[in-house]
C-alpha positions as CSV (number, residue, x, y, z in Angstrom):
1,M,17.4,-1.4,-5.9
2,L,14.2,0.2,-8.4
3,L,11.8,2.0,-6.5
4,S,9.2,-0.4,-8.5
5,E,10.8,-3.4,-7.5
6,T,11.0,-2.3,-4.2
7,V,7.5,-1.2,-4.2
8,K,6.4,-5.1,-5.9
9,Q,8.5,-6.8,-3.2
10,F,6.8,-5.3,-0.7
11,M,3.3,-5.5,-2.3
12,D,4.3,-9.4,-2.1
13,C,5.2,-9.4,1.3
14,A,2.3,-7.8,2.5
15,V,0.1,-10.0,0.7
16,D,1.6,-13.4,2.2
17,T,1.4,-11.3,5.5
18,I,-2.2,-11.1,5.1
19,K,-2.7,-14.6,4.3
20,A,-0.4,-15.8,6.9
21,M,-2.4,-13.5,9.7
22,D,-5.7,-15.4,8.6
23,G,-7.0,-17.5,11.8
24,A,-5.3,-15.1,14.1
25,P,-7.4,-16.2,17.3
26,E,-5.7,-20.1,17.0
27,H,-2.1,-18.9,15.9
28,N,0.1,-20.8,18.4
29,D,3.7,-19.5,19.1
30,E,5.5,-20.6,15.7
31,E,2.7,-18.9,13.7
32,K,2.6,-15.9,15.9
33,A,6.8,-15.3,15.6
34,E,6.3,-16.1,11.5
35,V,3.8,-13.2,11.4
36,K,5.9,-10.8,13.6
37,N,8.6,-11.5,11.3
38,R,6.8,-10.7,8.3
39,I,5.7,-7.5,10.0
40,I,8.9,-6.9,10.4
41,K,9.9,-7.6,7.1
42,L,7.4,-5.3,6.0
43,R,8.8,-2.6,7.7
44,E,12.4,-2.7,6.1
45,Y,10.6,-2.9,2.8
46,L,8.4,0.5,4.0
47,N,11.9,1.9,5.0
48,D,13.7,0.7,1.7
49,I,10.4,2.2,-0.6
50,E,10.8,5.5,1.4
51,K,14.7,5.9,1.0
52,S,14.4,4.7,-3.1
53,Y,11.6,7.3,-3.3
54,F,13.3,10.4,-2.1
55,E,16.7,9.2,-4.0
56,N,14.7,8.9,-7.1
57,T,13.0,12.1,-6.8
58,S,15.3,14.4,-5.6
59,A,16.8,15.7,-9.0
60,E,13.2,16.1,-9.9
61,T,13.2,18.9,-7.4
62,I,15.8,21.0,-9.3
63,A,14.2,24.4,-10.7
64,Q,13.9,24.1,-14.8
65,V,14.3,27.4,-15.1
66,D,17.2,29.9,-13.0
67,P,14.7,31.8,-10.3
68,A,17.1,35.1,-11.3
69,Y,16.3,34.6,-14.7
70,I,12.7,34.1,-13.9
71,A,13.2,37.7,-11.3
72,E,15.1,39.8,-13.8
73,V,12.1,39.0,-16.5
74,G,9.6,39.9,-14.0
75,H,11.2,43.3,-13.5
76,S,11.3,44.1,-17.0
């Protein structure tokens, strides 16, 4: 899944979770369970975001110029 799609799902879930938390002091057991499940889902999305981010950035960490070339040029 694309990083942007995963982030959008996380944000949508976060907004829904915040709405579900409204009135927390008066929540019954069913409402508490719903909020707990939403928080678990948020953690899953956050783990997916982290994984997707590092999968998408790993190629960007490869040096653009060969370090041996830089060392060679620096000694000339």
